[in-house]
Every structure is written in C-alpha cells, then in structure tokens.
C-alpha atoms as an extended CHARMM CRD file, in Angstrom:
* protein
*
       228  EXT
         1         1  MET       CA              0.0000000000        0.0000000000        0.0000000000  PROA      1               0.0000000000
         2         2  ARG       CA              1.3420000000        3.4240000000       -0.9230000000  PROA      2               0.0000000000
         3         3  ILE       CA              1.7580000000        5.6360000000        2.1340000000  PROA      3               0.0000000000
         4         4  PRO       CA              0.5030000000        9.1470000000        1.3340000000  PROA      4               0.0000000000
         5         5  ALA       CA              2.9480000000       12.0400000000        1.3590000000  PROA      5               0.0000000000
         6         6  GLN       CA              0.7410000000       13.8010000000        3.9100000000  PROA      6               0.0000000000
         7         7  SER       CA              1.4190000000       11.0720000000        6.4830000000  PROA      7               0.0000000000
         8         8  VAL       CA              5.1520000000       11.1710000000        5.7640000000  PROA      8               0.0000000000
         9         9  CYS       CA              5.0310000000       14.9640000000        6.0200000000  PROA      9               0.0000000000
        10        10  THR       CA              3.3820000000       14.7670000000        9.4540000000  PROA      10              0.0000000000
        11        11  ALA       CA              5.9840000000       12.2890000000       10.6910000000  PROA      11              0.0000000000
        12        12  ILE       CA              8.9200000000       14.3830000000        9.4570000000  PROA      12              0.0000000000
        13        13  ARG       CA              7.3720000000       17.5800000000       10.8370000000  PROA      13              0.0000000000
        14        14  ASP       CA              6.8340000000       15.9640000000       14.2430000000  PROA      14              0.0000000000
        15        15  ASP       CA             10.4680000000       14.8520000000       14.2880000000  PROA      15              0.0000000000
        16        16  ILE       CA             11.6330000000       18.3500000000       13.3470000000  PROA      16              0.0000000000
        17        17  VAL       CA              9.5370000000       19.8990000000       16.1240000000  PROA      17              0.0000000000
        18        18  SER       CA             10.7960000000       17.3800000000       18.6890000000  PROA      18              0.0000000000
        19        19  GLY       CA             14.4200000000       17.9640000000       17.6650000000  PROA      19              0.0000000000
        20        20  VAL       CA             15.1660000000       14.5940000000       16.0740000000  PROA      20              0.0000000000
        21        21  HSD       CA             16.1320000000       16.4700000000       12.9120000000  PROA      21              0.0000000000
        22        22  GLU       CA             18.2630000000       19.3430000000       14.1630000000  PROA      22              0.0000000000
        23        23  ARG       CA             18.0060000000       22.9010000000       12.9120000000  PROA      23              0.0000000000
        24        24  GLY       CA             20.3960000000       23.3730000000       10.0170000000  PROA      24              0.0000000000
        25        25  GLY       CA             20.7970000000       19.6220000000        9.5280000000  PROA      25              0.0000000000
        26        26  ARG       CA             20.5450000000       18.0160000000        6.0960000000  PROA      26              0.0000000000
        27        27  LEU       CA             17.4430000000       16.0390000000        5.1660000000  PROA      27              0.0000000000
        28        28  THR       CA             18.6070000000       13.4050000000        2.7280000000  PROA      28              0.0000000000
        29        29  GLU       CA             15.8060000000       11.7540000000        0.7490000000  PROA      29              0.0000000000
        30        30  GLU       CA             17.4550000000        8.3430000000        0.8290000000  PROA      30              0.0000000000
        31        31  LEU       CA             17.9290000000        8.3220000000        4.6030000000  PROA      31              0.0000000000
        32        32  LEU       CA             14.4740000000        9.7470000000        5.2520000000  PROA      32              0.0000000000
        33        33  ALA       CA             12.8850000000        7.1140000000        3.0230000000  PROA      33              0.0000000000
        34        34  ARG       CA             14.7480000000        4.4130000000        4.9220000000  PROA      34              0.0000000000
        35        35  ARG       CA             13.8160000000        5.8970000000        8.2820000000  PROA      35              0.0000000000
        36        36  TYR       CA             10.0900000000        6.1120000000        7.5660000000  PROA      36              0.0000000000
        37        37  GLY       CA              9.8900000000        2.9300000000        5.5250000000  PROA      37              0.0000000000
        38        38  VAL       CA              8.6990000000        4.5700000000        2.3180000000  PROA      38              0.0000000000
        39        39  SER       CA              9.9550000000        5.3030000000       -1.1860000000  PROA      39              0.0000000000
        40        40  ARG       CA             11.6680000000        8.5770000000       -2.0300000000  PROA      40              0.0000000000
        41        41  VAL       CA              8.5930000000        9.9060000000       -3.8840000000  PROA      41              0.0000000000
        42        42  PRO       CA              6.4180000000       10.7040000000       -0.7990000000  PROA      42              0.0000000000
        43        43  VAL       CA              9.5260000000       12.0050000000        0.9900000000  PROA      43              0.0000000000
        44        44  ARG       CA             10.1840000000       14.4210000000       -1.8800000000  PROA      44              0.0000000000
        45        45  GLU       CA              6.5690000000       15.6190000000       -1.8180000000  PROA      45              0.0000000000
        46        46  ALA       CA              6.6530000000       15.9790000000        1.9620000000  PROA      46              0.0000000000
        47        47  LEU       CA              9.8140000000       18.0770000000        1.8420000000  PROA      47              0.0000000000
        48        48  ARG       CA              8.1820000000       20.4420000000       -0.6560000000  PROA      48              0.0000000000
        49        49  THR       CA              5.2320000000       20.9030000000        1.7080000000  PROA      49              0.0000000000
        50        50  LEU       CA              7.4950000000       21.4510000000        4.7060000000  PROA      50              0.0000000000
        51        51  GLU       CA              9.4970000000       24.0110000000        2.7520000000  PROA      51              0.0000000000
        52        52  ALA       CA              6.2860000000       25.9210000000        2.0210000000  PROA      52              0.0000000000
        53        53  GLU       CA              5.4640000000       25.8100000000        5.7520000000  PROA      53              0.0000000000
        54        54  GLY       CA              8.8900000000       27.1640000000        6.6870000000  PROA      54              0.0000000000
        55        55  PHE       CA             10.3010000000       24.0730000000        8.4000000000  PROA      55              0.0000000000
        56        56  VAL       CA             12.6800000000       23.1960000000        5.5380000000  PROA      56              0.0000000000
        57        57  VAL       CA             14.9280000000       25.2290000000        3.2400000000  PROA      57              0.0000000000
        58        58  THR       CA             16.7850000000       24.1680000000        0.0910000000  PROA      58              0.0000000000
        59        59  ARG       CA             20.4420000000       25.2060000000       -0.0180000000  PROA      59              0.0000000000
        60        60  ARG       CA             22.8360000000       25.1470000000       -2.9250000000  PROA      60              0.0000000000
        61        61  HSD       CA             25.2450000000       22.2120000000       -2.7370000000  PROA      61              0.0000000000
        62        62  ALA       CA             23.4450000000       20.8920000000        0.3830000000  PROA      62              0.0000000000
        63        63  GLY       CA             19.8950000000       20.1970000000       -0.7470000000  PROA      63              0.0000000000
        64        64  ALA       CA             17.0430000000       20.1090000000        1.7550000000  PROA      64              0.0000000000
        65        65  CYS       CA             17.9330000000       21.2120000000        5.2850000000  PROA      65              0.0000000000
        66        66  VAL       CA             15.9740000000       21.9580000000        8.4390000000  PROA      66              0.0000000000
        67        67  ALA       CA             15.3730000000       25.7020000000        8.6180000000  PROA      67              0.0000000000
        68        68  GLU       CA             17.1250000000       27.8740000000       11.1850000000  PROA      68              0.0000000000
        69        69  PRO       CA             14.6160000000       30.5370000000       12.2730000000  PROA      69              0.0000000000
        70        70  THR       CA             15.9110000000       33.8090000000       13.6520000000  PROA      70              0.0000000000
        71        71  GLY       CA             14.9100000000       35.3140000000       16.9810000000  PROA      71              0.0000000000
        72        72  ARG       CA             12.9010000000       37.9440000000       15.1140000000  PROA      72              0.0000000000
        73        73  GLU       CA             10.9540000000       35.2680000000       13.2460000000  PROA      73              0.0000000000
        74        74  ALA       CA             10.2360000000       33.4830000000       16.5190000000  PROA      74              0.0000000000
        75        75  ALA       CA              9.0440000000       36.6900000000       18.1920000000  PROA      75              0.0000000000
        76        76  ASP       CA              6.7810000000       37.4090000000       15.2170000000  PROA      76              0.0000000000
        77        77  LEU       CA              5.0320000000       34.0710000000       15.7620000000  PROA      77              0.0000000000
        78        78  LEU       CA              4.0420000000       35.0020000000       19.3030000000  PROA      78              0.0000000000
        79        79  GLU       CA              2.7640000000       38.3770000000       18.0980000000  PROA      79              0.0000000000
        80        80  VAL       CA              0.6360000000       36.8150000000       15.3750000000  PROA      80              0.0000000000
        81        81  ARG       CA             -0.7360000000       34.2430000000       17.7970000000  PROA      81              0.0000000000
        82        82  ALA       CA             -1.5880000000       37.0570000000       20.2250000000  PROA      82              0.0000000000
        83        83  LEU       CA             -3.8430000000       38.4740000000       17.5000000000  PROA      83              0.0000000000
        84        84  LEU       CA             -5.4190000000       35.2170000000       16.3280000000  PROA      84              0.0000000000
        85        85  GLU       CA             -6.2260000000       33.4740000000       19.6160000000  PROA      85              0.0000000000
        86        86  PRO       CA             -8.4190000000       36.3050000000       20.9750000000  PROA      86              0.0000000000
        87        87  LEU       CA            -10.2020000000       36.4150000000       17.6120000000  PROA      87              0.0000000000
        88        88  ALA       CA            -10.7930000000       32.6530000000       17.7800000000  PROA      88              0.0000000000
        89        89  ALA       CA            -12.2300000000       32.9670000000       21.3000000000  PROA      89              0.0000000000
        90        90  ALA       CA            -14.5710000000       35.7720000000       20.2410000000  PROA      90              0.0000000000
        91        91  ARG       CA            -15.7710000000       33.7430000000       17.2700000000  PROA      91              0.0000000000
        92        92  ALA       CA            -16.1800000000       30.6810000000       19.5020000000  PROA      92              0.0000000000
        93        93  ALA       CA            -18.5370000000       32.6650000000       21.7440000000  PROA      93              0.0000000000
        94        94  GLN       CA            -20.7140000000       33.1940000000       18.6880000000  PROA      94              0.0000000000
        95        95  HSD       CA            -20.4920000000       29.7830000000       17.0290000000  PROA      95              0.0000000000
        96        96  ARG       CA            -19.6930000000       27.1660000000       19.6950000000  PROA      96              0.0000000000
        97        97  THR       CA            -21.8710000000       24.1160000000       20.1030000000  PROA      97              0.0000000000
        98        98  GLU       CA            -22.7800000000       22.2470000000       23.2650000000  PROA      98              0.0000000000
        99        99  ALA       CA            -20.3340000000       19.5450000000       22.1810000000  PROA      99              0.0000000000
       100       100  HSD       CA            -17.5030000000       22.1090000000       22.0660000000  PROA      100             0.0000000000
       101       101  LEU       CA            -18.4400000000       23.3910000000       25.5220000000  PROA      101             0.0000000000
       102       102  LYS       CA            -18.5220000000       19.8940000000       26.9440000000  PROA      102             0.0000000000
       103       103  VAL       CA            -15.0110000000       19.1780000000       25.6660000000  PROA      103             0.0000000000
       104       104  LEU       CA            -13.6430000000       22.5540000000       26.8070000000  PROA      104             0.0000000000
       105       105  ARG       CA            -15.0780000000       22.1670000000       30.3140000000  PROA      105             0.0000000000
       106       106  GLY       CA            -13.7430000000       18.6390000000       30.5480000000  PROA      106             0.0000000000
       107       107  LEU       CA            -10.2670000000       19.7740000000       29.5030000000  PROA      107             0.0000000000
       108       108  VAL       CA            -10.3160000000       22.5630000000       32.0870000000  PROA      108             0.0000000000
       109       109  ARG       CA            -11.2880000000       20.1000000000       34.8420000000  PROA      109             0.0000000000
       110       110  LEU       CA             -8.5190000000       17.7230000000       33.7840000000  PROA      110             0.0000000000
       111       111  GLY       CA             -6.0290000000       20.5850000000       33.5230000000  PROA      111             0.0000000000
       112       112  GLN       CA             -6.8430000000       21.8620000000       36.9830000000  PROA      112             0.0000000000
       113       113  ASP       CA             -6.5440000000       18.3620000000       38.4170000000  PROA      113             0.0000000000
       114       114  ARG       CA             -3.2470000000       17.5760000000       36.6550000000  PROA      114             0.0000000000
       115       115  SER       CA             -1.8870000000       20.9910000000       37.6190000000  PROA      115             0.0000000000
       116       116  ARG       CA             -2.5520000000       20.3320000000       41.2970000000  PROA      116             0.0000000000
       117       117  ARG       CA             -0.8320000000       16.9610000000       40.9380000000  PROA      117             0.0000000000
       118       118  GLY       CA              2.1400000000       18.4530000000       39.0700000000  PROA      118             0.0000000000
       119       119  GLN       CA              1.7470000000       16.1490000000       36.0660000000  PROA      119             0.0000000000
       120       120  GLY       CA              3.5460000000       18.3310000000       33.5200000000  PROA      120             0.0000000000
       121       121  GLU       CA              3.6910000000       15.8230000000       30.6780000000  PROA      121             0.0000000000
       122       122  ASP       CA             -0.0890000000       15.4630000000       30.6150000000  PROA      122             0.0000000000
       123       123  LEU       CA             -0.5490000000       19.2300000000       30.8610000000  PROA      123             0.0000000000
       124       124  ARG       CA              1.3230000000       19.9770000000       27.6440000000  PROA      124             0.0000000000
       125       125  SER       CA             -1.1050000000       17.8120000000       25.7130000000  PROA      125             0.0000000000
       126       126  LEU       CA             -4.1320000000       19.2530000000       27.5100000000  PROA      126             0.0000000000
       127       127  VAL       CA             -3.0650000000       22.8280000000       26.7350000000  PROA      127             0.0000000000
       128       128  GLY       CA             -2.7820000000       21.9480000000       23.0490000000  PROA      128             0.0000000000
       129       129  TRP       CA             -6.1580000000       20.1990000000       23.0020000000  PROA      129             0.0000000000
       130       130  PHE       CA             -7.8090000000       23.1140000000       24.7920000000  PROA      130             0.0000000000
       131       131  HSD       CA             -6.6480000000       25.7370000000       22.3180000000  PROA      131             0.0000000000
       132       132  GLU       CA             -7.3000000000       23.4730000000       19.3370000000  PROA      132             0.0000000000
       133       133  THR       CA            -10.8820000000       22.8880000000       20.5120000000  PROA      133             0.0000000000
       134       134  LEU       CA            -11.3790000000       26.6170000000       21.0910000000  PROA      134             0.0000000000
       135       135  ALA       CA            -10.2020000000       27.2840000000       17.5340000000  PROA      135             0.0000000000
       136       136  GLN       CA            -12.5220000000       24.5920000000       16.1700000000  PROA      136             0.0000000000
       137       137  ALA       CA            -15.4140000000       26.1900000000       18.0500000000  PROA      137             0.0000000000
       138       138  SER       CA            -14.8040000000       29.4440000000       16.1510000000  PROA      138             0.0000000000
       139       139  GLY       CA            -16.9060000000       28.0580000000       13.3200000000  PROA      139             0.0000000000
       140       140  GLY       CA            -14.4820000000       28.4850000000       10.4200000000  PROA      140             0.0000000000
       141       141  PRO       CA            -11.5910000000       26.2170000000        9.4210000000  PROA      141             0.0000000000
       142       142  GLY       CA             -9.2770000000       29.0790000000        8.4290000000  PROA      142             0.0000000000
       143       143  ILE       CA             -8.4860000000       30.3030000000       11.9510000000  PROA      143             0.0000000000
       144       144  GLY       CA             -8.0450000000       26.7520000000       13.2130000000  PROA      144             0.0000000000
       145       145  VAL       CA             -5.5880000000       25.8590000000       10.4720000000  PROA      145             0.0000000000
       146       146  LEU       CA             -3.5450000000       29.0130000000       11.0330000000  PROA      146             0.0000000000
       147       147  LEU       CA             -3.4060000000       28.4920000000       14.7900000000  PROA      147             0.0000000000
       148       148  THR       CA             -2.4040000000       24.8510000000       14.3780000000  PROA      148             0.0000000000
       149       149  GLN       CA              0.4870000000       25.8850000000       12.1350000000  PROA      149             0.0000000000
       150       150  LEU       CA              1.5190000000       28.5920000000       14.5970000000  PROA      150             0.0000000000
       151       151  ARG       CA              1.4490000000       26.2030000000       17.5690000000  PROA      151             0.0000000000
       152       152  ARG       CA              3.6630000000       23.7290000000       15.7200000000  PROA      152             0.0000000000
       153       153  LYS       CA              6.2450000000       26.4070000000       15.0350000000  PROA      153             0.0000000000
       154       154  VAL       CA              6.0470000000       27.8260000000       18.5510000000  PROA      154             0.0000000000
       155       155  ASP       CA              6.6140000000       24.3150000000       19.9610000000  PROA      155             0.0000000000
       156       156  TRP       CA              9.5990000000       23.9830000000       17.6500000000  PROA      156             0.0000000000
       157       157  MET       CA             11.2030000000       27.3140000000       18.5240000000  PROA      157             0.0000000000
       158       158  TYR       CA             10.3830000000       27.6760000000       22.2120000000  PROA      158             0.0000000000
       159       159  VAL       CA             10.5900000000       25.8710000000       25.5240000000  PROA      159             0.0000000000
       160       160  VAL       CA              7.5740000000       26.6320000000       27.7040000000  PROA      160             0.0000000000
       161       161  GLU       CA              8.2990000000       27.0880000000       31.3930000000  PROA      161             0.0000000000
       162       162  ALA       CA              6.0900000000       26.3230000000       34.3560000000  PROA      162             0.0000000000
       163       163  ARG       CA              3.4220000000       29.0220000000       34.0760000000  PROA      163             0.0000000000
       164       164  ALA       CA              1.5370000000       27.2870000000       31.2580000000  PROA      164             0.0000000000
       165       165  ALA       CA              0.9470000000       24.3840000000       33.6480000000  PROA      165             0.0000000000
       166       166  SER       CA              0.1080000000       26.5000000000       36.7210000000  PROA      166             0.0000000000
       167       167  PRO       CA             -3.2890000000       26.4720000000       38.4730000000  PROA      167             0.0000000000
       168       168  GLU       CA             -3.6170000000       30.2030000000       37.6710000000  PROA      168             0.0000000000
       169       169  SER       CA             -3.3400000000       29.5740000000       33.9380000000  PROA      169             0.0000000000
       170       170  TRP       CA             -6.1110000000       26.9760000000       34.1430000000  PROA      170             0.0000000000
       171       171  SER       CA             -8.2930000000       29.3910000000       36.1210000000  PROA      171             0.0000000000
       172       172  GLU       CA             -7.8250000000       31.8330000000       33.2370000000  PROA      172             0.0000000000
       173       173  ARG       CA             -8.8850000000       29.1570000000       30.7470000000  PROA      173             0.0000000000
       174       174  ALA       CA            -11.9370000000       28.3700000000       32.8860000000  PROA      174             0.0000000000
       175       175  ALA       CA            -12.9500000000       32.0570000000       32.7340000000  PROA      175             0.0000000000
       176       176  ILE       CA            -12.5320000000       32.0300000000       28.9470000000  PROA      176             0.0000000000
       177       177  VAL       CA            -14.8000000000       28.9840000000       28.6580000000  PROA      177             0.0000000000
       178       178  ASP       CA            -17.3860000000       30.6950000000       30.8820000000  PROA      178             0.0000000000
       179       179  ALA       CA            -17.4020000000       33.7500000000       28.5990000000  PROA      179             0.0000000000
       180       180  VAL       CA            -17.6770000000       31.5230000000       25.5280000000  PROA      180             0.0000000000
       181       181  SER       CA            -20.5620000000       29.5810000000       27.0650000000  PROA      181             0.0000000000
       182       182  ARG       CA            -22.4080000000       32.8490000000       27.8010000000  PROA      182             0.0000000000
       183       183  GLY       CA            -21.9270000000       34.0330000000       24.2330000000  PROA      183             0.0000000000
       184       184  ASP       CA            -19.9770000000       37.0810000000       25.4330000000  PROA      184             0.0000000000
       185       185  ALA       CA            -17.6060000000       37.5860000000       22.5040000000  PROA      185             0.0000000000
       186       186  GLU       CA            -15.9170000000       40.7410000000       23.7900000000  PROA      186             0.0000000000
       187       187  ARG       CA            -15.2210000000       39.2660000000       27.2240000000  PROA      187             0.0000000000
       188       188  ALA       CA            -13.9010000000       36.0670000000       25.6420000000  PROA      188             0.0000000000
       189       189  ARG       CA            -11.6300000000       38.1580000000       23.4150000000  PROA      189             0.0000000000
       190       190  ALA       CA            -10.3560000000       40.3080000000       26.3130000000  PROA      190             0.0000000000
       191       191  LEU       CA             -9.7300000000       37.3570000000       28.6360000000  PROA      191             0.0000000000
       192       192  THR       CA             -7.8730000000       35.4520000000       25.9320000000  PROA      192             0.0000000000
       193       193  ALA       CA             -5.7510000000       38.4760000000       25.0350000000  PROA      193             0.0000000000
       194       194  ALA       CA             -4.7700000000       38.8920000000       28.6960000000  PROA      194             0.0000000000
       195       195  HSD       CA             -4.0770000000       35.1560000000       29.0090000000  PROA      195             0.0000000000
       196       196  VAL       CA             -1.8130000000       35.1500000000       25.9550000000  PROA      196             0.0000000000
       197       197  GLU       CA              0.0260000000       38.2730000000       27.1140000000  PROA      197             0.0000000000
       198       198  ARG       CA              0.7000000000       36.8180000000       30.5720000000  PROA      198             0.0000000000
       199       199  ALA       CA              1.8500000000       33.5460000000       29.0200000000  PROA      199             0.0000000000
       200       200  LYS       CA              4.5470000000       35.2490000000       26.9260000000  PROA      200             0.0000000000
       201       201  GLY       CA              6.9080000000       35.3130000000       29.8830000000  PROA      201             0.0000000000
       202       202  ALA       CA              6.8870000000       31.5040000000       30.0240000000  PROA      202             0.0000000000
       203       203  TYR       CA              8.4500000000       31.1310000000       26.5610000000  PROA      203             0.0000000000
       204       204  ARG       CA             12.1890000000       30.7380000000       26.1540000000  PROA      204             0.0000000000
       205       205  LEU       CA             13.8970000000       30.3240000000       22.7860000000  PROA      205             0.0000000000
       206       206  ARG       CA             15.4230000000       26.9190000000       22.2590000000  PROA      206             0.0000000000
       207       207  PRO       CA             19.1950000000       27.2060000000       21.8090000000  PROA      207             0.0000000000
       208       208  PRO       CA             20.4590000000       26.0690000000       18.4020000000  PROA      208             0.0000000000
       209       209  VAL       CA             21.8760000000       22.5520000000       18.4810000000  PROA      209             0.0000000000
       210       210  ARG       CA             24.1360000000       21.8100000000       15.5620000000  PROA      210             0.0000000000
       211       211  GLY       CA             24.9920000000       18.3210000000       14.4950000000  PROA      211             0.0000000000
       212       212  ASP       CA             24.9070000000       16.1980000000       11.3820000000  PROA      212             0.0000000000
       213       213  GLY       CA             21.1470000000       16.4180000000       10.8890000000  PROA      213             0.0000000000
       214       214  VAL       CA             19.9250000000       13.0530000000        9.6440000000  PROA      214             0.0000000000
       215       215  SER       CA             22.2450000000       10.2650000000       10.6790000000  PROA      215             0.0000000000
       216       216  GLU       CA             22.3000000000        6.5320000000       10.1760000000  PROA      216             0.0000000000
       217       217  VAL       CA             21.2750000000        5.9420000000       13.7990000000  PROA      217             0.0000000000
       218       218  GLN       CA             18.4340000000        7.9850000000       15.2930000000  PROA      218             0.0000000000
       219       219  PRO       CA             15.7480000000        7.7100000000       17.9610000000  PROA      219             0.0000000000
       220       220  ALA       CA             12.7490000000        5.5590000000       17.1450000000  PROA      220             0.0000000000
       221       221  VAL       CA             10.4390000000        6.9350000000       14.4960000000  PROA      221             0.0000000000
       222       222  ASN       CA              7.1570000000        8.5010000000       15.5570000000  PROA      222             0.0000000000
       223       223  THR       CA              4.9160000000        6.2960000000       13.4330000000  PROA      223             0.0000000000
       224       224  ALA       CA              1.5970000000        7.4930000000       14.8610000000  PROA      224             0.0000000000
       225       225  ALA       CA              0.8950000000        9.4500000000       11.6890000000  PROA      225             0.0000000000
       226       226  LEU       CA              1.7810000000        6.5950000000        9.3480000000  PROA      226             0.0000000000
       227       227  PRO       CA             -1.0070000000        4.1560000000        8.4770000000  PROA      227             0.0000000000
       228       228  ASN       CA             -0.4820000000        0.4710000000        9.1320000000  PROA      228             0.0000000000
C-alpha cells in the first residue's frame, strides 16, 4: 500500500519539532525514506510541503535542510498568535456548540486536576487540546488551520516554562470557557488576550543545536501518523 505524502510529512514535521532532525541539519531523501519505511517519492513531496510551511529550506550544494529561524521570526510568531487566539475565542462565543463546551469544560477540569498533581507531561497535551478545541469552536476552518500551524512552530522554537501548567493559567482558561458559554464575545476576546500576554513570559527560545542532521542511527520513528 502506498503511504501518502501527507502522512510522511506529518511524521517528518513531528520529528523536526521534537528535535530529532536538528536545525540546520541536512534532510537526505534516501535516509528519510529508509527511516520512515517509504519510497523517495512521498519524501520528496513531503519536503516540498514542509518548505512551504517554513520548516525546511533548500540550499545550494546541500539540498534540503531543516530551517534555522531567527529570533525575530520566533518573536513574530508570538505576536501573530496574540492576535489570532483572541479572535478565535470571540468567534467561539458566537459559534460554539454544546459539544464544544462539553469538551472545553472537561479539559479545564482535567487541567486543573493535573496541575494540582504536578503532572507536567499530561498538561502539555491538555493545553494543546484546549486551544485546538477553542479554535474549532470558532466556526471556520481558516483560523483553526492558522493556529495549528503557529502552535507547531512555537513548539519547535520555544521551551515553555512552568506558568503554562500553573493552576492560575487553568483558572484563566476556565474564565474564557465561561465567557464563551455565555456568548460574550468581547469578554472572551479580552480574557484570551490577557491570558496570551501573561503567558509570553513563560516562553524561552530553544538554543540552536548543531549536528549532522539526519544520521544513520536515530531515535525511534514517531509512526503514529503513518497508516499500518
């Protein structure tokens, strides 16, 4: 069965974000194909997509390499997200369904519980699910797609310190959900803007780690995105 380039693209992107493929490292089609158990055709297509997304660059005499974003580019991402997330919350107050509210409230309860227990690994996933659900509740796919792309790049460029997992941050999310449930778009927008602004202090740029990029021996492949 031919594995679609989209699945290969997701797997490579996830490995770039997690640091398996280091910034500036070469992405050799042959080694990538071997790593993900596919032919070079879907790898080539995936690299083109990732280049369009800004994760990959093509360099003369080197071929495809993992991009090396500047500090200015990283800061721009947080600024753009600070504009989009409040907009998504305001739209969610107008378009959310009861199913969205049920999921958002459940995530807040779980987040508050995990925060009290200090379960940081679970909290990272819950934060992502919360904001993804809020974007989905906005009623249009455009905002959700943009925010998903931004979150991927933010995860790639930044380390998030403790505040994102703190009980206070989950109290802020609970207030956002309350405003969304009441249909109060302006309050949802204002609360989200304040939440995003306070969260900025928790982000620290990841230091560049230079190596050989793709090597013959690497950590196990994240195959969750690849069909069996």
